[in-house]
N, C-alpha and C positions, 0 to 999 in steps of 0.2 A: 357401456352407456355412460354418458356424462350428465351431471347435474350442475345447475348454475350455483356459484358460490353464494353463501349467506352474506349479503351486503346490506343489511337493514340499517346499520348505523351510518354508513356512507350515504345512503339515500336520504336520510333525515338530518344530515350534519349541518347544512346551511340553516334549516329551521331552528335546530338546537342552539347554534351559535347566536342566531338572532335573539332568541328568548333569554339565553344567558346574559347577553349584552344588556337587554332591557332590564333584567333583574338586578344587574350590578349597578345600574344608574339610579335605581331607587334609593330613597333615604333608609338608612339602617333602622330596623325596628318599626317601620310604618306598615300599615295594612296593605299598601300597594305593593311593597316589596314581598309581603307574604303571598299575595295573589300571583305575582310574577314567578316566584319560586315554585308555587303550586303548578303553574303551566309547564315549567321545566320538568317537574317530577312526573307529570301526566305523560309528556312526550317520552321520557325515559321508560316509563312503564309500556307505552305502546311499542317502542323498539324492542323491549324484552319479549313481549307477547308475540310480535311478528317473527322474531328470531326463533323462539320455542316452537311456534306453529309450523315454520318451514322445516325445522329438524324432525318434528313428528311426522310431517308428510313424507319426507325423504326416507326415513327409517321404516315407515310402514310400507312404502312402495318396495323396498329392498326385501323386507321380511315376507311380504305376501306374494312374492314371485314364486310360483309353483315349482320352478326348476332349480330353486335354491335350497340346498340342505345345509350347507356350511358357508360361513362368511368369514373371510380372512381379513384382519385389520392390523395396521402397524402401530406398535406401542410408541407413541410420540412423547417426548419430554416437553410438555406444553409450557411449563413454568419457566424452563430454560429458554425456549424459543421467544417467550414474551419479553426477555431481557434485551432482545435486539430492538433498539428504539425505532428503526426504520420500518420494521414489520409488525410491531406490537399491535397497533390499531387494527390492521387487517386481520391478523391472526385472532385477536379477541373477538372481532366481529363474526368470524367464521364459527367460533365456539367448538373447537375440536373435543374438548373435555366433556361438554354437554352431550355432543353427538355420540361419543363412545358410551356414556352413562345410559342414554336412551336405548341405544342399540343393544347393549348388554341385557337390560331387563326384558326387552321385547324378544330377544332370542330365547330367554328362559321361558317366557309366556308361550311362544308358538312352537317350541321344540326344535329350534335351529341350533347348530353348533357354532360357536364364536371362537375362532383360533386367533390368538394374538401372537405375532412374530416379534422377534427381538428388535429394539430400536436401533441397534448397531448394524443390522443387516443392510448391505449396500444396494438398496432397492432401486435408487435412481442411477447409481454408477455402474451397475452390472448390465451387460448386454443380454437381453432376454433370448437372443439366438445362439450365441457361442459361449456365453459365460464370461467374457473378458470384462475386467473392472477398470473403468476410466477414472484414474485418480485425479485427473486434471479438471474434472467437471466442477463447475461453480454453480452458485444459485442462480446467476443471471442466464445461464445457458438453458433455454427451453427446448432446444432441439440439438441433437449431436449425432455424429456418424461414427460407427465403430471402426477402429483402425485394423481390427483383425479380419472381420468378415465383410465389412463395407455396408452394413445395414444402417439405414437412416432411421433414427428413433425420435419420436416425441417423448419428452421427459416423463410426462404423467402416464401416458399409455404404457411406456416401458416399465415404469415403476409398478404399475398395477399388474402387469404380467409376472414381474419378479415377486411380488408380494404373494400372488397365487401359487407360484412355484415354491416359495419358502414355506407357505402354509401346507401344501401337499407333503413336502419333505418332513415337516414337523409332525403331521398326523400319521403318515405311513411308518416312519421310523420311531415314533413315539419319543422323540428327544425331550419334549416338554408336554405336559398335559394341557389340552386346550382349555381356555377359560370357560367355565360353565358347563363343560362336558362331564367332569368328574370321572374321566376314564372311559366313558361311553356316551351314546347319543342322549341328548336332553329330552326328558319327557315333557310333553305339553301340558299346560295347566289343566286342560279338560280331562286328560288321562289321570292326572293326579287327583283331581276332584272325584272322579269316577271310582278310583281305588278307595278313597276315603269313605265314600258312601257305601 
């Protein structure tokens, strides 16, 4: 299942640029400049609220799926990724860090296991059918064909299959303890409250 990327800043960027241009043309220290800056701040708050609301909706849909007991996610180095000037705005708009934070506490609430795999695992470069690792794969390649088995891969779908495989390996062979599981399944918040009472 695919979800639309969080593009709230991109949707409001023209309006934001217009308001910022208006504010910069006002006289410094004037009441009109304060009003214009207030309009910019209100739009920034609206973008933040839209972004947070979308993250809450997506994480809730993932958590409340009755067939899901464990969720596997890749540990991304978001701070390092934001240093890439060409991708920084798009990555900041998606809010990977906030998504992981919300997903983590919801997994603890609803008794789901959150498994975090290593960030250095070759999730995009590994063929999900035969295990061949394509070292020549670049960020611009959205689709590629495995030279060993000839399977044609969509980059994101292939990465999702590999992340699932790495998560199963991690939980079966216990190479690392899943985040939030403390060595076993996470109790739901309702069960913890019932035990306390």
